[in-house]
C-alpha positions as CSV (number, residue, x, y, z in Angstrom):
1,E,18.6,9.4,-84.8
2,R,17.7,11.9,-82.1
3,E,17.1,9.7,-79.5
4,R,20.5,7.9,-80.2
5,K,22.1,11.6,-80.0
6,R,20.4,12.0,-76.5
7,L,21.5,8.7,-75.1
8,Q,24.9,9.7,-76.3
9,H,24.6,12.6,-74.6
10,E,23.5,10.8,-71.4
11,L,25.9,8.1,-71.3
12,K,28.5,10.5,-71.8
13,L,27.7,12.7,-68.7
14,Y,27.1,9.8,-66.7
15,M,30.4,8.4,-67.5
16,E,31.9,11.9,-66.7
17,K,30.5,11.9,-63.1
18,Y,31.2,8.0,-62.8
19,F,34.6,8.5,-63.2
20,K,34.9,11.9,-61.3
21,T,33.2,10.1,-58.0
22,K,35.3,6.8,-58.4
23,L,38.6,8.4,-58.7
24,G,38.5,11.9,-58.0
25,K,39.0,13.3,-61.8
26,G,37.5,13.3,-64.2
27,V,38.5,12.6,-68.1
28,D,39.2,15.6,-70.2
29,H,36.7,14.3,-72.9
30,T,34.6,11.9,-73.3
31,R,33.1,10.7,-76.3
32,V,29.8,7.8,-77.0
33,T,28.9,6.2,-80.0
34,I,26.3,4.2,-80.6
35,W,26.0,2.9,-83.3
36,E,23.9,-0.6,-85.1
37,D,24.7,-3.5,-82.2
38,L,28.3,-0.9,-80.9
39,M,28.4,1.4,-78.5
40,I,32.2,2.7,-78.1
41,I,33.2,5.2,-74.9
42,R,36.8,6.7,-75.9
43,G,38.3,8.4,-72.9
44,Q,41.1,11.5,-73.8
45,G,43.3,12.9,-70.7
46,F,42.3,10.6,-67.8
47,L,45.9,10.4,-65.8
48,T,46.3,12.4,-62.6
49,E,49.7,14.4,-62.6
50,P,51.9,11.5,-61.2
51,E,50.6,8.8,-63.2
52,K,51.7,10.8,-66.4
53,Y,55.2,11.8,-64.9
54,I,55.4,7.7,-64.6
55,A,54.4,7.1,-68.1
56,S,57.3,9.3,-69.3
57,S,59.4,6.2,-69.7
58,A,59.1,3.2,-71.3
59,A,58.8,0.9,-68.1
60,G,56.2,3.5,-66.7
61,Q,53.9,3.5,-69.1
62,E,53.3,-0.3,-68.8
63,V,52.8,0.3,-65.1
64,V,50.3,2.6,-65.5
65,S,48.7,1.2,-68.4
66,S,48.2,-2.0,-66.9
67,A,46.7,-0.1,-63.1
68,R,44.3,1.9,-65.9
69,M,43.2,-1.8,-67.8
70,H,42.3,-2.5,-64.3
71,V,40.1,0.9,-63.5
72,A,38.7,0.2,-67.5
73,K,37.4,-3.7,-66.1
74,Q,35.8,-2.6,-62.7
75,H,34.0,0.8,-64.9
76,S,32.7,-2.5,-67.0
77,A,31.6,-4.3,-63.8
78,D,30.2,-1.9,-62.0
79,N,28.3,-0.3,-65.3
80,T,27.5,-2.8,-67.3
81,P,24.2,-3.9,-65.9
82,Y,23.1,0.2,-66.2
83,F,24.5,0.3,-69.7
84,E,22.3,-3.0,-70.8
85,R,19.0,-1.9,-68.7
86,L,19.2,1.7,-70.0
87,L,19.8,0.2,-74.0
88,Q,17.4,-2.7,-73.2
89,A,20.1,-5.0,-74.5
90,Q,22.6,-7.5,-73.6
91,V,26.6,-6.9,-73.7
92,L,27.8,-10.3,-75.9
93,H,31.5,-9.0,-76.0
94,E,33.3,-6.0,-75.0
95,A,37.2,-4.8,-75.4
96,F,39.6,-2.5,-73.9
97,L,42.3,0.0,-75.1
98,V,44.4,2.1,-72.6
99,D,47.4,4.0,-73.6
100,A,48.9,5.6,-71.2
101,K,51.8,7.2,-73.7
102,K,48.9,8.8,-75.4
103,D,46.8,9.4,-72.1
104,F,43.7,7.5,-74.1
105,W,41.1,4.5,-73.2
106,L,38.8,2.8,-74.7
107,H,36.0,0.5,-74.5
108,V,34.1,-1.1,-76.7
109,M,30.7,-3.1,-76.3
110,V,28.7,-5.7,-78.8
111,F,25.0,-5.7,-77.9
112,D,22.8,-8.8,-78.4
113,R,20.6,-6.6,-80.6
114,V,21.0,-3.7,-83.2
115,L,20.1,-0.6,-81.0
116,T,20.0,2.0,-83.6
117,E,17.4,1.8,-86.2
């Protein structure tokens, strides 16, 4: 349990630094949960002020969500090898959710082995 919490915290800090470096703005709140064979990364407050303005309309929400989905997939391409090395497991499946209206994103990864004992 202690090791799981340490890994979750390490990954949270890593993700915050990644987004700050890549996008110039970090996520206001990041939470990483490792449970059984899953890792879930959640972020709240990731939109820039211009994106928030664009997302204030329904059409704008689609545009911002689509653009941020591209960012989420790039994050996966950049970081999955790191996650796999750190956890000593391979990602079998992953899913993304980006909700510009709620300024929220989610990345779920299913690994090839149980990560928690």
